[in-house]
C-alpha positions as CSV (number, residue, x, y, z in Angstrom):
1,M,-5.4,-7.4,-7.7
2,K,-4.1,-4.7,-10.1
3,K,-1.0,-2.8,-9.1
4,E,-1.6,-0.6,-6.2
5,S,-0.5,2.4,-8.2
6,E,-3.5,1.9,-10.5
7,A,-5.8,1.6,-7.5
8,D,-4.3,4.7,-6.0
9,Q,-4.7,6.6,-9.2
10,L,-8.4,5.6,-9.6
11,T,-9.1,6.4,-6.0
12,R,-7.6,9.9,-6.3
13,E,-9.4,10.5,-9.6
14,L,-12.9,9.2,-8.5
15,T,-13.1,9.8,-4.8
16,A,-12.1,12.2,-2.1
17,F,-9.6,9.8,-0.6
18,A,-5.9,10.4,-1.2
19,C,-5.1,6.7,-1.8
20,F,-6.6,3.3,-2.1
21,G,-5.4,2.3,1.4
22,E,-7.4,5.1,3.0
23,L,-10.5,3.9,1.1
24,L,-10.0,0.4,2.3
25,H,-9.4,1.4,6.0
26,A,-12.1,4.1,6.2
27,K,-13.5,4.4,9.7
28,G,-17.1,3.9,10.8
29,G,-17.9,0.9,8.5
30,Y,-17.7,3.2,5.5
31,R,-18.4,1.6,2.2
32,P,-18.1,3.6,-1.1
33,S,-21.1,4.1,-3.3
34,I,-19.8,3.9,-6.9
35,A,-21.8,4.7,-10.1
36,V,-20.4,1.8,-12.0
37,S,-22.8,2.4,-15.0
38,Q,-21.0,5.7,-15.7
39,D,-17.7,4.3,-17.0
40,K,-15.3,1.4,-16.9
41,N,-12.9,3.1,-14.4
42,R,-15.6,3.2,-11.8
43,M,-16.4,-0.4,-12.3
44,Q,-12.7,-1.2,-12.0
45,L,-12.4,0.7,-8.7
46,A,-15.4,-1.1,-7.3
47,D,-13.9,-4.5,-8.4
48,L,-10.6,-3.6,-6.8
49,Y,-12.2,-2.5,-3.6
50,D,-14.3,-5.7,-3.3
51,E,-11.4,-7.9,-4.1
52,A,-9.1,-6.2,-1.6
53,Q,-11.7,-6.3,1.2
54,E,-12.4,-10.0,0.5
55,K,-8.7,-10.8,0.7
56,R,-8.6,-8.9,4.1
57,G,-11.6,-10.9,5.4
58,D,-13.6,-7.7,5.6
59,P,-17.3,-8.1,4.7
60,R,-17.6,-4.6,3.3
61,R,-18.3,-4.3,-0.5
62,A,-18.8,-1.3,-2.7
63,N,-22.4,-0.2,-3.1
64,R,-22.9,-0.2,-6.9
65,Y,-25.5,1.7,-8.8
């Protein structure tokens, strides 16, 4: 996984979450929907999210479009 600070920066830039940890632990089974075709930063955030959730044993993955 990339440095958390990169994940935090991307999360703040591209979502309404304050940090990557909030995105990972979002309540209610939330999974982010990320327009990965728009730019490489969105693809990177989706990849970081999926990787972190897999390491945690959480089945949630980013919805990519």
